[in-house]
ROBAPA-114794 format. One record per atom (N, C-alpha, C): atom name; residue number from 1; x, y, z. Coordinates in nm, 2 decimals. Layout:
atome num X Y Z
CA NUM X Y Z .
...
***
This chain:
atome num X Y Z
N 1 0.08 -0.12 0.00 .
CA 1 0.00 0.00 0.00 .
C 1 0.09 0.12 0.00 .
N 2 0.06 0.21 -0.10 .
CA 2 0.14 0.33 -0.11 .
C 2 0.08 0.44 -0.04 .
N 3 0.16 0.52 0.03 .
CA 3 0.11 0.63 0.11 .
C 3 0.12 0.75 0.03 .
N 4 0.01 0.83 0.04 .
CA 4 0.01 0.96 -0.03 .
C 4 0.12 1.05 0.02 .
N 5 0.19 1.11 -0.07 .
CA 5 0.30 1.20 -0.03 .
C 5 0.25 1.34 -0.02 .
N 6 0.27 1.39 0.10 .
CA 6 0.22 1.53 0.13 .
C 6 0.34 1.62 0.14 .
N 7 0.33 1.73 0.09 .
CA 7 0.44 1.83 0.11 .
C 7 0.42 1.90 0.24 .
N 8 0.52 1.96 0.28 .
CA 8 0.52 2.03 0.41 .
C 8 0.44 2.15 0.40 .
N 9 0.40 2.21 0.51 .
CA 9 0.32 2.33 0.50 .
C 9 0.40 2.44 0.44 .
N 10 0.53 2.44 0.46 .
CA 10 0.61 2.55 0.40 .
C 10 0.61 2.54 0.25 .
N 11 0.62 2.42 0.20 .
CA 11 0.62 2.40 0.05 .
C 11 0.49 2.44 -0.01 .
N 12 0.37 2.39 0.06 .
CA 12 0.24 2.43 0.01 .
C 12 0.22 2.58 0.01 .
N 13 0.27 2.64 0.11 .
CA 13 0.25 2.79 0.12 .
C 13 0.33 2.86 0.01 .
N 14 0.44 2.80 -0.03 .
CA 14 0.52 2.87 -0.14 .
C 14 0.48 2.85 -0.28 .
N 15 0.40 2.74 -0.31 .
CA 15 0.35 2.71 -0.44 .
C 15 0.26 2.82 -0.50 .
N 16 0.16 2.87 -0.43 .
CA 16 0.08 2.98 -0.50 .
C 16 0.16 3.10 -0.54 .
N 17 0.25 3.13 -0.46 .
CA 17 0.34 3.25 -0.49 .
C 17 0.41 3.22 -0.62 .
N 18 0.46 3.10 -0.64 .
CA 18 0.53 3.07 -0.76 .
C 18 0.44 3.08 -0.89 .
N 19 0.32 3.03 -0.88 .
CA 19 0.22 3.03 -0.99 .
C 19 0.19 3.17 -1.02 .
N 20 0.16 3.25 -0.91 .
CA 20 0.12 3.39 -0.93 .
C 20 0.23 3.47 -1.00 .
N 21 0.35 3.44 -0.97 .
CA 21 0.47 3.51 -1.03 .
C 21 0.48 3.48 -1.17 .
N 22 0.46 3.35 -1.21 .
CA 22 0.46 3.31 -1.35 .
C 22 0.35 3.38 -1.43 .
N 23 0.23 3.38 -1.37 .
CA 23 0.12 3.44 -1.44 .
C 23 0.14 3.59 -1.46 .
N 24 0.20 3.65 -1.36 .
CA 24 0.22 3.80 -1.37 .
C 24 0.32 3.82 -1.47 .
N 25 0.42 3.73 -1.49 .
CA 25 0.53 3.75 -1.59 .
C 25 0.47 3.74 -1.73 .
N 26 0.37 3.65 -1.74 .
CA 26 0.30 3.64 -1.88 .
C 26 0.21 3.76 -1.91 .
N 27 0.14 3.81 -1.81 .
CA 27 0.04 3.92 -1.83 .
C 27 0.10 4.06 -1.83 .
N 28 0.22 4.07 -1.79 .
CA 28 0.28 4.20 -1.78 .
C 28 0.28 4.27 -1.91 .
N 29 0.21 4.38 -1.93 .
CA 29 0.21 4.45 -2.06 .
C 29 0.34 4.53 -2.08 .
N 30 0.37 4.56 -2.21 .
CA 30 0.48 4.64 -2.24 .
C 30 0.45 4.79 -2.21 .
N 31 0.55 4.87 -2.23 .
CA 31 0.53 5.01 -2.21 .
C 31 0.42 5.07 -2.30 .
N 32 0.33 5.15 -2.25 .
CA 32 0.22 5.20 -2.32 .
C 32 0.26 5.33 -2.40 .
N 33 0.20 5.34 -2.52 .
CA 33 0.23 5.46 -2.60 .
C 33 0.15 5.58 -2.56 .
N 34 0.21 5.69 -2.54 .
CA 34 0.14 5.81 -2.49 .
C 34 0.02 5.84 -2.59 .
N 35 -0.09 5.89 -2.53 .
CA 35 -0.20 5.93 -2.61 .
C 35 -0.17 6.04 -2.72 .
N 36 -0.21 6.02 -2.84 .
CA 36 -0.19 6.12 -2.94 .
C 36 -0.06 6.10 -3.01 .
N 37 0.02 6.00 -2.97 .
CA 37 0.15 5.99 -3.04 .
C 37 0.13 5.92 -3.17 .
N 38 0.22 5.95 -3.27 .
CA 38 0.21 5.89 -3.41 .
C 38 0.25 5.74 -3.40 .
N 39 0.18 5.66 -3.48 .
CA 39 0.22 5.52 -3.48 .
C 39 0.36 5.50 -3.53 .
N 40 0.42 5.39 -3.48 .
CA 40 0.55 5.36 -3.51 .
C 40 0.55 5.30 -3.65 .
N 41 0.62 5.36 -3.75 .
CA 41 0.62 5.31 -3.89 .
C 41 0.69 5.17 -3.89 .
N 42 0.63 5.09 -3.98 .
CA 42 0.69 4.96 -4.00 .
C 42 0.81 4.97 -4.10 .
N 43 0.90 4.89 -4.08 .
CA 43 1.02 4.90 -4.17 .
C 43 0.97 4.87 -4.31 .
N 44 1.02 4.95 -4.41 .
CA 44 0.99 4.93 -4.55 .
C 44 1.04 4.80 -4.60 .
N 45 0.96 4.74 -4.69 .
CA 45 1.00 4.61 -4.74 .
C 45 1.11 4.64 -4.85 .
N 46 1.20 4.55 -4.86 .
CA 46 1.31 4.56 -4.95 .
C 46 1.26 4.52 -5.09 .
N 47 1.27 4.61 -5.20 .
CA 47 1.22 4.57 -5.33 .
C 47 1.29 4.45 -5.39 .
N 48 1.22 4.37 -5.46 .
CA 48 1.28 4.25 -5.52 .
C 48 1.35 4.29 -5.65 .
N 49 1.45 4.23 -5.68 .
CA 49 1.52 4.25 -5.80 .
C 49 1.44 4.19 -5.92 .
N 50 1.43 4.27 -6.03 .
CA 50 1.36 4.22 -6.15 .
C 50 1.43 4.10 -6.21 .
N 51 1.36 4.00 -6.25 .
CA 51 1.43 3.89 -6.32 .
C 51 1.50 3.94 -6.44 .
N 52 1.60 3.86 -6.48 .
CA 52 1.69 3.90 -6.59 .
C 52 1.61 3.91 -6.72 .
N 53 1.52 3.82 -6.74 .
CA 53 1.44 3.82 -6.87 .
C 53 1.36 3.94 -6.88 .
N 54 1.31 4.00 -6.77 .
CA 54 1.23 4.12 -6.77 .
C 54 1.32 4.24 -6.81 .
N 55 1.44 4.24 -6.75 .
CA 55 1.53 4.35 -6.78 .
C 55 1.57 4.35 -6.93 .
N 56 1.59 4.23 -6.99 .
CA 56 1.64 4.22 -7.12 .
C 56 1.53 4.22 -7.23 .
N 57 1.40 4.21 -7.19 .
CA 57 1.29 4.20 -7.28 .
C 57 1.20 4.33 -7.27 .
N 58 1.15 4.36 -7.15 .
CA 58 1.05 4.46 -7.13 .
C 58 1.12 4.60 -7.14 .
N 59 1.23 4.62 -7.08 .
CA 59 1.29 4.75 -7.07 .
C 59 1.33 4.80 -7.21 .
N 60 1.39 4.71 -7.30 .
CA 60 1.42 4.76 -7.44 .
C 60 1.29 4.80 -7.51 .
N 61 1.18 4.73 -7.49 .
CA 61 1.06 4.76 -7.56 .
C 61 1.01 4.90 -7.52 .
N 62 1.03 4.93 -7.39 .
CA 62 0.98 5.07 -7.35 .
C 62 1.05 5.18 -7.42 .
N 63 1.17 5.15 -7.47 .
CA 63 1.25 5.25 -7.55 .
C 63 1.22 5.24 -7.70 .
N 64 1.21 5.12 -7.75 .
CA 64 1.20 5.10 -7.89 .
C 64 1.06 5.13 -7.95 .
N 65 0.96 5.10 -7.87 .
CA 65 0.82 5.12 -7.92 .
C 65 0.79 5.27 -7.95 .
N 66 0.82 5.36 -7.85 .
CA 66 0.80 5.50 -7.88 .
C 66 0.89 5.55 -7.99 .
N 67 1.01 5.50 -8.00 .
CA 67 1.10 5.54 -8.11 .
C 67 1.05 5.50 -8.24 .
N 68 0.99 5.38 -8.25 .
CA 68 0.94 5.33 -8.38 .
C 68 0.82 5.41 -8.42 .
N 69 0.73 5.45 -8.32 .
CA 69 0.62 5.53 -8.35 .
C 69 0.66 5.66 -8.41 .
N 70 0.76 5.72 -8.35 .
CA 70 0.80 5.85 -8.40 .
C 70 0.86 5.84 -8.54 .
N 71 0.93 5.73 -8.57 .
CA 71 0.99 5.71 -8.70 .
C 71 0.88 5.70 -8.81 .
N 72 0.78 5.61 -8.77 .
CA 72 0.67 5.59 -8.87 .
C 72 0.59 5.71 -8.89 .
N 73 0.56 5.79 -8.78 .
CA 73 0.48 5.91 -8.80 .
C 73 0.56 6.01 -8.89 .
N 74 0.69 6.02 -8.87 .
CA 74 0.77 6.11 -8.95 .
C 74 0.77 6.07 -9.09 .
N 75 0.77 5.94 -9.12 .
CA 75 0.77 5.89 -9.26 .
C 75 0.64 5.92 -9.32 .
N 76 0.53 5.89 -9.25 .
CA 76 0.39 5.92 -9.30 .
C 76 0.38 6.07 -9.33 .
N 77 0.42 6.15 -9.24 .
CA 77 0.41 6.30 -9.26 .
C 77 0.49 6.34 -9.38 .
N 78 0.61 6.29 -9.40 .
CA 78 0.69 6.32 -9.52 .
C 78 0.62 6.28 -9.64 .
N 79 0.57 6.15 -9.65 .
CA 79 0.50 6.11 -9.77 .
C 79 0.38 6.19 -9.80 .
N 80 0.30 6.22 -9.69 .
CA 80 0.18 6.31 -9.71 .
C 80 0.22 6.44 -9.77 .
N 81 0.33 6.50 -9.71 .
CA 81 0.37 6.63 -9.76 .
C 81 0.42 6.62 -9.91 .
N 82 0.49 6.52 -9.94 .
CA 82 0.53 6.50 -10.08 .
C 82 0.42 6.48 -10.18 .
N 83 0.32 6.40 -10.13 .
CA 83 0.20 6.38 -10.22 .
C 83 0.12 6.51 -10.24 .
N 84 0.11 6.59 -10.13 .
CA 84 0.04 6.72 -10.14 .
C 84 0.12 6.82 -10.24 .
N 85 0.25 6.81 -10.23 .
CA 85 0.33 6.90 -10.31 .
C 85 0.32 6.86 -10.46 .
N 86 0.32 6.73 -10.48 .
CA 86 0.30 6.68 -10.62 .
C 86 0.16 6.72 -10.68 .
N 87 0.06 6.70 -10.60 .
CA 87 -0.07 6.73 -10.64 .
C 87 -0.09 6.88 -10.66 .
N 88 -0.03 6.96 -10.58 .
CA 88 -0.03 7.11 -10.59 .
C 88 0.04 7.16 -10.71 .
N 89 0.15 7.08 -10.75 .
CA 89 0.24 7.12 -10.86 .
C 89 0.17 7.08 -10.99 .
N 90 0.09 6.98 -10.99 .
CA 90 0.02 6.93 -11.11 .
C 90 -0.07 7.04 -11.17 .
N 91 -0.06 7.06 -11.30 .
CA 91 -0.14 7.16 -11.37 .
C 91 -0.23 7.09 -11.47 .
N 92 -0.26 6.97 -11.45 .
CA 92 -0.35 6.89 -11.54 .
C 92 -0.44 6.81 -11.46 .
N 93 -0.55 6.77 -11.51 .
CA 93 -0.65 6.69 -11.45 .
C 93 -0.60 6.55 -11.42 .
N 94 -0.64 6.49 -11.31 .
CA 94 -0.61 6.35 -11.28 .
C 94 -0.73 6.27 -11.33 .
N 95 -0.70 6.19 -11.43 .
CA 95 -0.81 6.10 -11.49 .
C 95 -0.80 5.96 -11.43 .
N 96 -0.91 5.90 -11.43 .
CA 96 -0.92 5.76 -11.37 .
C 96 -0.95 5.76 -11.22 .
N 97 -0.97 5.88 -11.16 .
CA 97 -1.01 5.89 -11.02 .
C 97 -1.13 5.99 -11.01 .
N 98 -1.21 5.95 -10.91 .
CA 98 -1.32 6.04 -10.87 .
C 98 -1.27 6.13 -10.76 .
N 99 -1.32 6.25 -10.76 .
CA 99 -1.30 6.33 -10.63 .
C 99 -1.35 6.26 -10.51 .
N 100 -1.28 6.27 -10.40 .
CA 100 -1.33 6.20 -10.28 .
C 100 -1.47 6.25 -10.24 .
N 101 -1.53 6.17 -10.16 .
CA 101 -1.67 6.20 -10.11 .
C 101 -1.66 6.34 -10.04 .
N 102 -1.56 6.36 -9.96 .
CA 102 -1.54 6.49 -9.89 .
C 102 -1.53 6.60 -9.99 .
N 103 -1.45 6.59 -10.09 .
CA 103 -1.43 6.69 -10.19 .
C 103 -1.57 6.72 -10.26 .
N 104 -1.64 6.62 -10.30 .
CA 104 -1.76 6.64 -10.37 .
C 104 -1.86 6.71 -10.28 .
N 105 -1.86 6.68 -10.15 .
CA 105 -1.95 6.74 -10.05 .
C 105 -1.91 6.89 -10.03 .
N 106 -1.78 6.92 -10.01 .
CA 106 -1.73 7.05 -9.98 .
C 106 -1.76 7.14 -10.10 .
N 107 -1.72 7.09 -10.22 .
CA 107 -1.74 7.18 -10.34 .
C 107 -1.87 7.16 -10.41 .
N 108 -1.96 7.07 -10.35 .
CA 108 -2.09 7.05 -10.41 .
C 108 -2.09 7.02 -10.55 .
N 109 -2.01 6.92 -10.59 .
CA 109 -2.00 6.87 -10.72 .
C 109 -2.03 6.72 -10.72 .
N 110 -2.16 6.69 -10.72 .
CA 110 -2.20 6.54 -10.72 .
C 110 -2.18 6.48 -10.85 .
N 111 -2.08 6.39 -10.86 .
CA 111 -2.06 6.32 -10.99 .
C 111 -2.17 6.22 -11.01 .
N 112 -2.24 6.22 -11.13 .
CA 112 -2.35 6.12 -11.15 .
C 112 -2.29 5.98 -11.15 .
N 113 -2.38 5.89 -11.10 .
CA 113 -2.34 5.75 -11.10 .
C 113 -2.32 5.70 -11.24 .
N 114 -2.21 5.63 -11.26 .
CA 114 -2.18 5.57 -11.39 .
C 114 -2.11 5.67 -11.49 .
N 115 -2.07 5.79 -11.44 .
CA 115 -2.00 5.88 -11.53 .
C 115 -1.87 5.82 -11.57 .
N 116 -1.83 5.86 -11.69 .
CA 116 -1.70 5.82 -11.75 .
C 116 -1.61 5.93 -11.78 .
N 117 -1.48 5.90 -11.80 .
CA 117 -1.38 6.00 -11.83 .
C 117 -1.38 6.11 -11.73 .
N 118 -1.38 6.06 -11.60 .
CA 118 -1.38 6.16 -11.49 .
C 118 -1.24 6.21 -11.46 .
N 119 -1.22 6.34 -11.45 .
CA 119 -1.09 6.39 -11.41 .
C 119 -1.12 6.51 -11.32 .
N 120 -1.02 6.54 -11.24 .
CA 120 -1.03 6.65 -11.15 .
C 120 -0.90 6.71 -11.11 .
N 121 -0.90 6.83 -11.06 .
CA 121 -0.78 6.89 -11.00 .
C 121 -0.83 6.99 -10.90 .
N 122 -0.76 6.99 -10.78 .
CA 122 -0.79 7.08 -10.67 .
C 122 -0.67 7.17 -10.65 .
N 123 -0.70 7.30 -10.64 .
CA 123 -0.60 7.40 -10.61 .
C 123 -0.64 7.48 -10.49 .
N 124 -0.54 7.53 -10.42 .
CA 124 -0.57 7.61 -10.30 .
C 124 -0.48 7.73 -10.29 .
N 125 -0.53 7.83 -10.24 .
CA 125 -0.45 7.95 -10.21 .
C 125 -0.50 8.01 -10.07 .
N 126 -0.45 8.12 -10.03 .
CA 126 -0.48 8.18 -9.90 .
C 126 -0.63 8.21 -9.89 .
N 127 -0.69 8.25 -10.00 .
CA 127 -0.83 8.30 -9.98 .
C 127 -0.93 8.22 -10.06 .
N 128 -0.89 8.13 -10.15 .
CA 128 -0.98 8.05 -10.23 .
C 128 -0.93 7.90 -10.24 .
N 129 -1.03 7.82 -10.27 .
CA 129 -1.00 7.68 -10.30 .
C 129 -1.09 7.64 -10.42 .
N 130 -1.03 7.58 -10.52 .
CA 130 -1.10 7.55 -10.65 .
C 130 -1.09 7.41 -10.68 .
N 131 -1.20 7.35 -10.73 .
CA 131 -1.20 7.21 -10.78 .
C 131 -1.25 7.22 -10.92 .
N 132 -1.16 7.18 -11.01 .
CA 132 -1.19 7.16 -11.15 .
C 132 -1.23 7.02 -11.18 .
N 133 -1.34 7.00 -11.24 .
CA 133 -1.39 6.86 -11.27 .
C 133 -1.45 6.85 -11.41 .
N 134 -1.43 6.74 -11.47 .
CA 134 -1.49 6.71 -11.60 .
C 134 -1.54 6.57 -11.60 .
N 135 -1.65 6.54 -11.66 .
CA 135 -1.70 6.40 -11.67 .
C 135 -1.79 6.39 -11.79 .
N 136 -1.81 6.27 -11.84 .
CA 136 -1.91 6.24 -11.94 .
C 136 -2.02 6.16 -11.89 .
N 137 -2.14 6.20 -11.92 .
CA 137 -2.25 6.13 -11.86 .
C 137 -2.37 6.11 -11.96 .
N 138 -2.48 6.07 -11.91 .
CA 138 -2.60 6.05 -12.00 .
C 138 -2.68 6.18 -11.99 .
N 139 -2.79 6.18 -12.08 .
CA 139 -2.88 6.29 -12.07 .
C 139 -2.95 6.30 -11.93 .
N 140 -2.99 6.18 -11.88 .
CA 140 -3.05 6.18 -11.75 .
C 140 -2.95 6.21 -11.64 .
N 141 -2.82 6.17 -11.66 .
CA 141 -2.72 6.21 -11.56 .
C 141 -2.70 6.35 -11.55 .
N 142 -2.70 6.42 -11.67 .
CA 142 -2.68 6.57 -11.67 .
C 142 -2.80 6.64 -11.60 .
N 143 -2.92 6.59 -11.62 .
CA 143 -3.03 6.65 -11.55 .
C 143 -3.02 6.63 -11.40 .
N 144 -2.98 6.51 -11.36 .
CA 144 -2.96 6.48 -11.22 .
C 144 -2.86 6.57 -11.16 .
N 145 -2.75 6.59 -11.23 .
CA 145 -2.64 6.67 -11.18 .
C 145 -2.69 6.82 -11.16 .
N 146 -2.75 6.87 -11.26 .
CA 146 -2.80 7.01 -11.26 .
C 146 -2.90 7.03 -11.15 .
N 147 -2.98 6.93 -11.13 .
CA 147 -3.08 6.95 -11.02 .
C 147 -3.01 6.95 -10.88 .
N 148 -2.91 6.87 -10.86 .
CA 148 -2.84 6.86 -10.73 .
C 148 -2.76 6.99 -10.71 .
N 149 -2.72 7.06 -10.81 .
CA 149 -2.64 7.19 -10.79 .
C 149 -2.74 7.31 -10.79 .
N 150 -2.87 7.28 -10.81 .
CA 150 -2.97 7.39 -10.79 .
C 150 -3.01 7.46 -10.92 .
N 151 -3.00 7.39 -11.03 .
CA 151 -3.05 7.45 -11.15 .
C 151 -3.11 7.35 -11.24 .
N 152 -3.14 7.39 -11.37 .
CA 152 -3.20 7.29 -11.46 .
C 152 -3.14 7.32 -11.60 .
N 153 -3.18 7.22 -11.69 .
CA 153 -3.13 7.24 -11.83 .
C 153 -3.18 7.36 -11.90 .
N 154 -3.31 7.40 -11.86 .
CA 154 -3.37 7.52 -11.92 .
C 154 -3.30 7.65 -11.88 .
N 155 -3.22 7.65 -11.77 .
CA 155 -3.16 7.77 -11.72 .
C 155 -3.02 7.79 -11.79 .
N 156 -2.97 7.69 -11.87 .
CA 156 -2.84 7.70 -11.93 .
C 156 -2.86 7.80 -12.05 .
N 157 -2.75 7.88 -12.07 .
CA 157 -2.75 7.97 -12.18 .
C 157 -2.65 7.92 -12.29 .
N 158 -2.66 7.97 -12.40 .
CA 158 -2.57 7.92 -12.51 .
C 158 -2.43 7.97 -12.49 .
N 159 -2.34 7.88 -12.53 .
CA 159 -2.20 7.92 -12.52 .
C 159 -2.13 7.86 -12.39 .
N 160 -2.00 7.87 -12.39 .
CA 160 -1.92 7.82 -12.28 .
C 160 -1.85 7.93 -12.20 .
N 161 -1.90 8.05 -12.21 .
CA 161 -1.84 8.16 -12.15 .
C 161 -1.85 8.17 -12.00 .
N 162 -1.93 8.08 -11.94 .
CA 162 -1.94 8.08 -11.80 .
C 162 -1.80 8.04 -11.73 .
N 163 -1.72 7.96 -11.80 .
CA 163 -1.59 7.93 -11.76 .
C 163 -1.49 8.03 -11.83 .
N 164 -1.42 8.10 -11.75 .
CA 164 -1.33 8.21 -11.81 .
C 164 -1.21 8.14 -11.88 .
N 165 -1.14 8.22 -11.96 .
CA 165 -1.03 8.17 -12.03 .
C 165 -0.91 8.14 -11.93 .
N 166 -0.90 8.21 -11.83 .
CA 166 -0.79 8.18 -11.73 .
C 166 -0.82 8.05 -11.66 .
N 167 -0.95 8.03 -11.63 .
CA 167 -0.98 7.90 -11.56 .
C 167 -0.96 7.78 -11.66 .
N 168 -0.99 7.80 -11.78 .
CA 168 -0.97 7.69 -11.88 .
C 168 -0.82 7.67 -11.90 .
N 169 -0.74 7.77 -11.90 .
CA 169 -0.60 7.75 -11.92 .
C 169 -0.53 7.68 -11.80 .
N 170 -0.59 7.70 -11.68 .
CA 170 -0.54 7.64 -11.56 .
C 170 -0.53 7.48 -11.57 .
N 171 -0.62 7.43 -11.65 .
CA 171 -0.62 7.28 -11.66 .
C 171 -0.62 7.24 -11.80 .
N 172 -0.58 7.33 -11.89 .
CA 172 -0.57 7.29 -12.04 .
C 172 -0.70 7.25 -12.10 .
N 173 -0.81 7.31 -12.06 .
CA 173 -0.93 7.28 -12.13 .
C 173 -0.94 7.36 -12.26 .
N 174 -1.00 7.29 -12.36 .
CA 174 -1.03 7.35 -12.49 .
C 174 -1.18 7.35 -12.50 .
N 175 -1.24 7.47 -12.47 .
CA 175 -1.38 7.48 -12.48 .
C 175 -1.43 7.56 -12.60 .
N 176 -1.35 7.54 -12.71 .
CA 176 -1.39 7.60 -12.84 .
C 176 -1.42 7.50 -12.94 .
N 177 -1.46 7.38 -12.90 .
CA 177 -1.49 7.27 -13.00 .
C 177 -1.62 7.30 -13.07 .
N 178 -1.66 7.20 -13.15 .
CA 178 -1.78 7.23 -13.24 .
C 178 -1.91 7.25 -13.16 .
N 179 -1.92 7.19 -13.05 .
CA 179 -2.04 7.21 -12.97 .
C 179 -2.17 7.15 -13.03 .
N 180 -2.28 7.20 -13.00 .
CA 180 -2.31 7.32 -12.93 .
C 180 -2.28 7.32 -12.78 .
N 181 -2.25 7.44 -12.73 .
CA 181 -2.21 7.45 -12.59 .
C 181 -2.33 7.52 -12.51 .
N 182 -2.34 7.48 -12.39 .
CA 182 -2.43 7.55 -12.30 .
C 182 -2.36 7.57 -12.16 .
N 183 -2.41 7.67 -12.09 .
CA 183 -2.34 7.69 -11.96 .
C 183 -2.42 7.78 -11.87 .
N 184 -2.37 7.79 -11.75 .
CA 184 -2.43 7.87 -11.65 .
C 184 -2.33 7.90 -11.54 .
N 185 -2.35 8.02 -11.48 .
CA 185 -2.27 8.06 -11.36 .
C 185 -2.37 8.07 -11.24 .
N 186 -2.33 8.00 -11.13 .
CA 186 -2.42 8.00 -11.01 .
C 186 -2.33 8.06 -10.90 .
N 187 -2.38 8.17 -10.85 .
CA 187 -2.31 8.24 -10.74 .
C 187 -2.40 8.23 -10.61 .
N 188 -2.34 8.20 -10.50 .
CA 188 -2.41 8.18 -10.38 .
C 188 -2.34 8.27 -10.27 .
N 189 -2.43 8.32 -10.18 .
CA 189 -2.38 8.40 -10.07 .
C 189 -2.33 8.31 -9.96 .
N 190 -2.25 8.37 -9.87 .
CA 190 -2.20 8.29 -9.76 .
C 190 -2.08 8.20 -9.79 .
N 191 -2.07 8.09 -9.72 .
CA 191 -1.96 8.00 -9.74 .
C 191 -1.98 7.89 -9.84 .
N 192 -2.09 7.90 -9.92 .
CA 192 -2.12 7.79 -10.02 .
C 192 -2.04 7.82 -10.15 .
N 193 -2.00 7.72 -10.22 .
CA 193 -1.92 7.74 -10.34 .
C 193 -2.00 7.80 -10.46 .
N 194 -1.92 7.88 -10.54 .
CA 194 -1.98 7.92 -10.67 .
C 194 -1.94 7.82 -10.77 .
N 195 -2.03 7.81 -10.87 .
CA 195 -2.01 7.71 -10.98 .
C 195 -2.01 7.78 -11.12 .
N 196 -1.91 7.75 -11.20 .
CA 196 -1.91 7.78 -11.34 .
C 196 -1.92 7.65 -11.42 .
N 197 -2.03 7.63 -11.50 .
CA 197 -2.05 7.51 -11.56 .
C 197 -2.06 7.53 -11.71 .
N 198 -2.00 7.44 -11.79 .
CA 198 -2.01 7.44 -11.93 .
C 198 -2.04 7.30 -11.98 .
N 199 -2.13 7.28 -12.07 .
CA 199 -2.17 7.15 -12.12 .
C 199 -2.15 7.14 -12.27 .
N 200 -2.08 7.04 -12.31 .
CA 200 -2.06 7.01 -12.45 .
C 200 -2.17 6.91 -12.50 .
N 201 -2.26 6.97 -12.58 .
CA 201 -2.38 6.89 -12.62 .
C 201 -2.36 6.84 -12.77 .
N 202 -2.24 6.82 -12.81 .
CA 202 -2.21 6.76 -12.94 .
C 202 -2.29 6.63 -12.96 .
N 203 -2.29 6.55 -12.86 .
CA 203 -2.38 6.43 -12.86 .
C 203 -2.47 6.45 -12.74 .
N 204 -2.60 6.49 -12.77 .
CA 204 -2.69 6.52 -12.66 .
C 204 -2.71 6.40 -12.57 .
N 205 -2.70 6.28 -12.62 .
CA 205 -2.72 6.16 -12.53 .
C 205 -2.60 6.13 -12.44 .
N 206 -2.48 6.18 -12.48 .
CA 206 -2.36 6.16 -12.40 .
C 206 -2.29 6.29 -12.38 .
N 207 -2.34 6.39 -12.31 .
CA 207 -2.28 6.52 -12.29 .
C 207 -2.16 6.51 -12.20 .
N 208 -2.07 6.60 -12.22 .
CA 208 -1.95 6.62 -12.14 .
C 208 -1.96 6.75 -12.06 .
N 209 -1.94 6.74 -11.93 .
CA 209 -1.97 6.85 -11.84 .
C 209 -1.83 6.90 -11.78 .
N 210 -1.82 7.03 -11.78 .
CA 210 -1.70 7.09 -11.72 .
C 210 -1.74 7.18 -11.61 .
N 211 -1.68 7.17 -11.49 .
CA 211 -1.73 7.24 -11.37 .
C 211 -1.61 7.30 -11.30 .
N 212 -1.62 7.43 -11.27 .
CA 212 -1.52 7.50 -11.18 .
C 212 -1.60 7.54 -11.06 .
N 213 -1.57 7.48 -10.94 .
CA 213 -1.63 7.51 -10.82 .
C 213 -1.53 7.58 -10.73 .
N 214 -1.57 7.70 -10.69 .
CA 214 -1.48 7.79 -10.61 .
C 214 -1.54 7.82 -10.47 .
N 215 -1.45 7.79 -10.37 .
CA 215 -1.49 7.83 -10.23 .
C 215 -1.41 7.95 -10.20 .
N 216 -1.48 8.06 -10.16 .
CA 216 -1.41 8.18 -10.12 .
C 216 -1.41 8.18 -9.97 .
N 217 -1.29 8.17 -9.91 .
CA 217 -1.29 8.17 -9.76 .
C 217 -1.33 8.30 -9.70 .
N 218 -1.32 8.41 -9.77 .
CA 218 -1.37 8.54 -9.72 .
C 218 -1.52 8.55 -9.70 .
N 219 -1.59 8.46 -9.77 .
CA 219 -1.74 8.46 -9.75 .
C 219 -1.77 8.42 -9.61 .
N 220 -1.69 8.34 -9.55 .
CA 220 -1.73 8.30 -9.41 .
C 220 -1.69 8.41 -9.31 .
N 221 -1.63 8.52 -9.35 .
CA 221 -1.59 8.62 -9.26 .
C 221 -1.65 8.75 -9.30 .
N 222 -1.77 8.74 -9.35 .
CA 222 -1.84 8.87 -9.39 .
C 222 -1.82 8.92 -9.52 .
N 223 -1.75 8.84 -9.61 .
CA 223 -1.72 8.88 -9.74 .
C 223 -1.84 8.87 -9.83 .
N 224 -1.84 8.92 -9.95 .
CA 224 -1.95 8.91 -10.04 .
C 224 -1.92 8.81 -10.15 .
***
């Protein structure tokens, strides 16, 4: 039979003090931060080094892509400038091409559908812009064109004098053929273009139309 082992009164009296001391050591808070004090900043994290493939792939692209864009833009600008210079230097009609939709709208020269032998030349100066156009169409196409520019066949007068000699020389037009010729001059106020129209009716079923459409920039600034 084993006897229970009892500690002496002195030992039992000392045990609670030992436990309380250990608990106090665990619960003892650190020094308190004064009220209103700024928080202690955490140490900044050390940035990671970029992988080598990033440095050798991405970084060169950041330099080469903008540089390539600048080179391409410069080339396009130079080609556009050369094209405009060539077109401005040309003193003859460009055949085989229609004026662009924007040009037809600005100069109000609606080329009839199915027109043949279309040629045009655009010239510009500080105060005027001129579109010279010629095309061959049908009798119905002529009526449609005249209606869209605001006139009719009955309003045409005999002769081709509506287009001046200097205008004809600008694009090497010969308006002194056998004819008969008919024409009209349409002047509009404001910023709308003026039209000088001559029609070669040598073959009434296949007339050839000559148009000089002039936009005067001064009209938009109170000019007449």
